[in-house]
Structures are given as structure tokens and as C-alpha cells.
C-alpha positions in Angstrom: -45.2 1.8 38.2 -46.8 3.9 35.5 -46.5 3.0 31.8 -42.9 3.2 30.6 -41.9 5.6 27.8 -41.3 4.3 24.3 -37.5 4.8 24.7 -37.5 2.5 27.8 -39.5 -0.2 25.9 -36.9 0.0 23.0 -34.1 -0.3 25.5 -35.8 -3.3 27.1 -36.1 -5.1 23.8 -32.5 -4.2 22.9 -31.4 -5.5 26.3 -29.6 -2.3 27.1 -31.3 -1.5 30.4 -29.4 -1.8 33.6 -30.3 -4.8 35.8 -32.4 -2.7 38.2 -34.4 -1.2 35.3 -34.8 -4.6 33.7 -36.3 -6.1 36.9 -38.7 -3.1 37.2 -39.8 -3.5 33.5 -40.3 -7.3 34.0 -42.5 -6.6 37.0 -44.6 -4.1 35.0 -44.9 -6.3 32.0 -46.2 -9.1 34.2 -49.2 -7.0 35.2 -49.7 -4.8 32.0 -51.0 -6.7 28.9 -50.9 -3.4 26.9 -47.2 -2.9 27.4 -46.5 -6.6 27.0 -48.2 -6.5 23.5 -46.1 -3.4 22.6 -42.8 -5.2 23.7 -43.8 -8.3 21.7 -44.5 -6.2 18.6 -41.2 -4.3 18.9 -39.3 -7.6 19.3 -41.0 -9.0 16.2 -40.3 -5.9 14.3 -36.6 -5.8 15.3 -36.3 -9.5 14.4 -37.8 -8.9 11.0 -35.6 -5.9 10.3 -32.4 -7.8 11.3 -33.2 -10.6 8.9 -34.4 -8.4 6.0 -32.6 -9.1 2.8 -31.1 -6.2 0.9 -33.0 -5.2 -2.3 -31.1 -5.6 -5.6 -29.6 -2.4 -6.9 -31.7 -0.4 -9.4 -30.3 -0.6 -12.9 -31.1 3.0 -13.5 -29.3 4.1 -10.3 -26.2 2.1 -11.3 -26.1 3.8 -14.7 -26.5 7.2 -13.1 -23.7 6.5 -10.7 -21.3 5.5 -13.5 -22.3 8.5 -15.6 -21.7 10.9 -12.7 -18.3 9.3 -12.0 -17.4 9.8 -15.7 -18.4 13.4 -15.6 -16.4 14.0 -12.4 -13.3 12.5 -14.1 -13.8 14.8 -17.1 -14.2 17.9 -14.9 -11.3 17.0 -12.7 -8.5 19.7 -12.8 -5.1 18.8 -14.1 -2.8 17.8 -11.2 0.9 17.2 -11.2 1.8 13.9 -9.7 5.5 14.3 -8.8 6.1 10.6 -8.2 4.8 9.7 -11.7 6.8 12.5 -13.2 10.0 11.4 -11.6 9.6 7.7 -12.2 7.4 7.6 -15.3 8.6 7.9 -18.9 10.3 11.2 -18.3 12.2 9.7 -15.4 13.6 6.9 -17.5 14.6 9.5 -20.2 16.4 11.5 -17.5 18.3 8.3 -16.4 19.3 7.7 -20.0 20.5 11.3 -20.5 22.4 11.1 -17.2 24.2 7.9 -18.3 25.2 9.4 -21.7 26.5 12.7 -20.1 28.3 10.7 -17.4 30.0 8.6 -20.0 31.1 11.6 -22.0 32.5 13.3 -18.9 34.2 10.2 -17.7 35.8 9.6 -21.1 37.0 13.2 -21.3 38.7 12.8 -17.9 40.8 9.8 -19.0 44.5 10.5 -19.7 45.6 10.4 -23.3 46.2 6.8 -24.3 48.6 5.9 -27.0 49.4 2.4 -28.2 52.9 0.9 -27.5 55.4 1.7 -30.2 57.6 -1.3 -30.9 60.2 0.7 -32.8 61.3 2.7 -29.8 63.2 1.3 -26.9 61.2 0.2 -23.9 60.7 2.7 -21.2 61.8 0.2 -18.6 65.0 -1.7 -18.0 65.6 -5.2 -16.6 67.2 -5.6 -13.2 70.9 -6.3 -13.3 70.5 -9.7 -11.6 67.8 -12.0 -12.5 65.6 -13.7 -10.0 67.1 -17.0 -9.0 63.6 -18.5 -8.7 62.4 -17.4 -12.1 60.8 -20.4 -13.8 60.1 -22.4 -10.7 56.8 -22.9 -9.0 56.6 -22.1 -5.4 54.0 -23.7 -3.1 51.9 -21.9 -0.5 54.4 -22.8 2.3 57.4 -21.6 0.2 58.8 -24.9 -1.1 60.1 -25.2 -4.6 58.1 -27.5 -6.8 
């Protein structure tokens, strides 16, 4: 086997080669110290890159990000948020106006009410015969108590 390409060496180190390719690479590496050294260096490099800690953020970069967000907020066009409009302060004002108007319309739909005039005769008459059970308590099963 001639020397493998760099992509094949990377695939071997990442363990993404098919089983047949991996066996062929193992056989080549057993006889080629140059490629074996390359694979060892790639393995060490990938190991170091995986365990590399993230650098702390630059204070100047954080400040620039915050300032750019502030500028974006200032240059943002005025938009109409229908949900906030309906259920925000104006929404509650509309509910209050609706209750007042509903109360006025409901009150105007009531019939004219006049207090009972005691000087006039009553608009109703008593029955000719009184109820014989008037004044008695009747239980649930109909017995007199």
C-alpha cells in the first residue's frame, strides 16, 4: 500500500473508516514509521483540542456587543403589536367603556318602575275561599305538622 492521503489519516484517527479500510491502515502503519508518527501527532493534537478550555471573553468585545445592541434598539422601526394593543392599557380602557355603555343601555331597556302607592286600592284581589292549610307546616311527604 502506498502512503495514505491526509484525509484517510484523519478518518483513521477519528475512527470513521470502514472496517476494511481500518484493517488496511493498521497493516500500513505497522510497517511505515513515518505515517505512524503522523497518526500519533494527529491523535495528540485532536486530544489537546478537545480538552482545550475556552478563553475568557474580552471586555472590549462585550462592551462593543452591548453598544451595538443598544444602537439596534434605537434604530428599530416602530411596530404595532396587536396583542399588546388589545390587552394592554388601551384594552382595559376599552373594557371599562364597554361596561359603562352596557350599563347605560341595560338601564334604558328596563320598564318604568314606580313605587307602590298605598293610598290606591291593590291591583289584586284575594280568592273567595281561603286555603284550608294556611298557617300549617307541611312536611316533604305531605303530612301536616
